[in-house]
N, C-alpha and C positions, 0 to 999 in steps of 0.2 A: 828540262822537257825535251823530248825527242822530236826533231823536225826533219822530215824527209823531203829534200829539195830535188826537183827534176834536173838541176844543173850538176848534181853530184853523180858519181859512178858507184854502182853497187855490185859487189862480187860475192856470190854465195859459194862457199866451200862445200863441195859435193859429198865429202866423206864425213862420217860421224866423228864428232869432236868430244873429247873428255872435258866436261864443263868445270873441272877443277883447275884447268889451265888458266893462267893469269895473262896479263898484258904481254910480258916478255915471251912466253911460250906461243901465244897467238901470233905475235910479230914474227917469230921464227917460222911458223907455218907459211905465212904470207911471203916472206923473203926466200926461204929455202925450197919449199915445195911448189909454190905458185909462181915464183920468179917475178913478183910484182913489187913495186915501190911502196912501202908502208907509209911513207911520208907524203904521198900524192894527194891526200885529202879525200880519198875514196873510202867508202864504208865496206868493211869486210864482215861477212855474216857467217856464223858457225852454228850448227844445230847438232844436238846429241843423238845417240843411237836410238833412243826411244821416241824421238821427235817431240818431246814435251818441254825442252829447254832451248833457248836461243841466246846468242851473244852477238852484239854488233860492236866492232872495233873501229875507231876513227881517230886520226891524227888531226888536232885542231890548231896547229901552228905553234902552240906553246906546251903541248902535252897531249897525252892520249885520253880518250873517253871510252868507257865501256858501258853499253846498255845490256842488261841481263834480265831475262824474264823466264820464269818457270810456270807452266800451266798447271793448275790444280786438276783440271779435267780436259780431255781432248788432246789433240796433237797438231803440230805444224805440218803442212803439206809441202813436199819438195816438188818443184816443177820438173817436168820430164826433160831429159837431156840425153845426149849420146853417152854410152857407157864409159868411154875412155876419157871423158872430160873431167878434170879435177876441179874446175871452177866454172861457175855460170855467171855471166854478166846479165843482171836483171835490172828492170826499171824500178823507180820509186813506187809506182802504182802496184807492181807485182809484189814488192816487199810489203806494202800496206795490206794487200789481200792476204798474204801469208800470215802476217801478224794478227789480222782480224778473224782468221779462220774461214775464209771464203774457199769454197771448192774450186780449185783452179781449172778443172775440166769443164765447168759450166759457165765460165766467163765468155761472153760474146760481146765484142766491141763493134760499134758502128764505125763506118768509114769517116775519117777526118783528114784534113790537109796536113801534110808534114813537109817542112822545108828541107830540101836536100842540100848537103854541104858542097 
């Protein structure tokens, strides 16, 4: 079962990904293109060109886990970002919205307290 914790970091790869890629190829994207540590425990998110397939890659301490989903209807929405960014750091809430098919432009959150570091 997929559990999305607020204590985890989530990185969305901005470019279209070939969903035939396996664990080793996705790890190569993370280490070579994004210059991030694949063993950090972060979740790395990849979406295909048609935006109807998604893969989540996670190192769990003793091996990799991959979550893969293909939509039969509809698409996943990509959050807006600067054109030159290769990776987007997103929250677990935003990832849940993407997976559930929520229109990201219509989300309005009420003000809440946030502790600063």
